[in-house]
N, C-alpha and C positions, 0 to 999 in steps of 0.2 A: 725485244721479242714479247708478243701478247701473252696474256695469262694462260689461255689453253696451250700454247706452244711451250711455255715454261712447265706447265704441268707434265705434258706429254713427254719433254725431255727428263724430266725427274723421274717419272715412272719408269722410263726406258733403262734406267741405270740403277737398278736396286743396291748396287755395289757401293755405292756413294752414300747410303743413308743407314741410319741404324733402325728405322721403323716408320710407320705411318701415324698420324693423328687425325681422326675426324671427330667433330664436334656438332654436326648437323647432317641431316639427311640430303641437304642440298649441296654440300661439298662432295658427298658420294656420287650424287647425280652428275656433278661436273666431271668427276673421274670417268663414269660410265661414257659420257659424251667423247672423252678423249679416247676410249677404247673402240668407239665404234668406227666402222669402215676402213677400207684399205687393208693393209697387212697388220694394222695394230691389234685387232682382235684375235687374230691368229697367233701372232707372237705372244699375247698375254696367256693365251690357253696352253701354248706350248713349253714357255719356259719363264716368262715374268711372273705369273702368278705362283708358281712353286718358289721362285727366288723370294718374293715379297712373303710368302707364308713361313719362311724361315726366320722372319723378322718379327718384331712385336708390332701388332697393329692396334692402337688405343682408340676407343670410342666412348663417347658420352650417350648414354641412354640406349634402350633396347630397340627402339625405331631405327636409330642409325646402325646399330650392329647388325639388324636384320637385312638391310641393304648392302652392308659389306659382305655379309655371308653369302648373298646371292651372287656377288661377282668372284666367289671362290676364296675368300680370305677367312681366316679364323681372327676372332677378335679377342681383346681383353679390356677390363675396366668399364664394361657395360653397366655395371651396377652404380657407378658413379653418376649422380644427378645432374651435375654441372661442371664446368671447366675447372673450377678450383678444386673439387675433389678429385678429378682426374689428375690434375697437376701433382697432387699429394700421392696418388697412386703411382705416378709415373716416377716421382723422385724416390719412391719407397723401393723401386726396382733397381737391378745391377745397371748402371749407367753405360751408355755406349760412348765411344769416342767420336763416333759419326753423328751427324745431325738427324733429326728427326723431320721427316717431310710433312708439312702442315698445309693441306689445302683448306682455305678459310674465306669467309666472307670480308667484304670492305669495311664493314663495321664490327670486326671481331673484338671479344672483349680482351683486356689486357692483363687479366689476372693469370691466366694459364701461362703466357708468355713470360711475364715477369717472374713467376715462380720458378720456371724452369731456368731462366736466365741466372737467378740468384743461386740455384743450385749447381750452376756451371754446366748444366745440360743443352747441348747445342741444337738449334731448331732453325728450319728454313720454311718462312711462311711464303705461300703463293696465294694471291687473291684471285678466286675463282668464280665469285658470285657477287651481286650487289642486291642489295634490299631496296625497293622502291615503293612508294605509297600507292595503294589501290587508286585507280583514278575516280572511283566513285566514293571516297570515304567522307567526304564532306556532305554529299548529297544524302548518303545512306544515314549518317549521324542526324542530320536535320529532319530526315523523314521520321527516324525513330522518336525524336524528341518531341516532335508536334504530335504524334500519336499517342505515345507512351507516357510523355512527361519525362522528369529527371529520373534516372534510373536508380534503384537502391544500391547497387553494386556494378563496378566495370573491372574487368578481368584483363590484365596484359600478359602476353606470352613472350614479349621480348621488349628490350629497350627501344628499338626502332618504331615498334607499333605505338609505344609511347610518343616518341618524337613526331611521329606523323600525324598524331590525332589529338594530341593535349591542347592545342590551340582552339580547335573546334569545340572540344568537350568544356573547355573554359567559358567560351563564348555562350554556348548553349544553355549551360548550368547557372551563369551568374553567381549570385550569393548562394544558391543552393548547392553548389559543389562540395560544401562542408557536410552535408549529409550524406554523401556517397562514400560507400565502402569500397577502398581500392584494394585490389587482389593482384598478387604477382605469382607467376609460374614458378620462379626460383629466386635465389639470392641476388643474382646481378640485375634482375628486373626491379626487384625490391630496392636495390641501392639507387637506381636510375629514377624511381618515384620519389624517394626520400630526397634526392638530389634537386627535384622540382618542387620541394617543399610541400609534398602531399603524404598524408598520413597512410601508412600501410597496414590495412586492417587484417590481413593473412597474407602468409607465403605458403605455397603448397609444400607439404612434407616431403614430396617426391615429384619429378617434373613430368606430372601425367594430368590429363583433364580430370580424371577421377579423383585424384588427390587435391586438385584445385576445387573442384565442385564441393568437396567435404568442407575444405576450409572456408569457403564462401558461406556454406550453410552455417557454420559454427559462428561466423562472424556477424551473421544477420540475426542470430538469435538476441531475443530482447536484453539479456543478461550479459552480453559478450562486451568487452571493452576494447 
């Protein structure tokens, strides 16, 4: 059974789960696609939505929560800025004997699943999307470097963004890579940078572009370390 069919099957039997987990907007979009067309949308409105709303729907971040709200579900945990904090929140709640349904990406972080497993909280992961590199990433980076030179800072919004671009950044920067201030949107991305031997000049205090920009400004100040 393919991933959309697995997700559709899971969503059609809320009685088999203790709740839902969404850690990215893309997972919610995948769910929306499953609810489109045929009788599925009508069944969702008439019965399934209410049944899922009787359960916990855990999310990371307000952007993800907003999308979940649009399909008619109430959320909790949206103030958690990353999967690790959401896992802590889930572990602090009254556990369900039923598994939590977790639509996720192919490169999902392992922190949340491991923390829940260690606490004996059952979870069923279904891969519903896959991150692929932008086809023009090498050309775009080369164009930037040829026009602007080595950047003062580079921000990463995900470990996969680092994976798909690091080789080109290293080649284009050469020995000057040491002068670049590397910034991360959150702790998972910061760990990915550190794993590649790159110094992390700042990690956003919350997973938002505004917080990341503030961190970069501080990192670029002459007296920053």
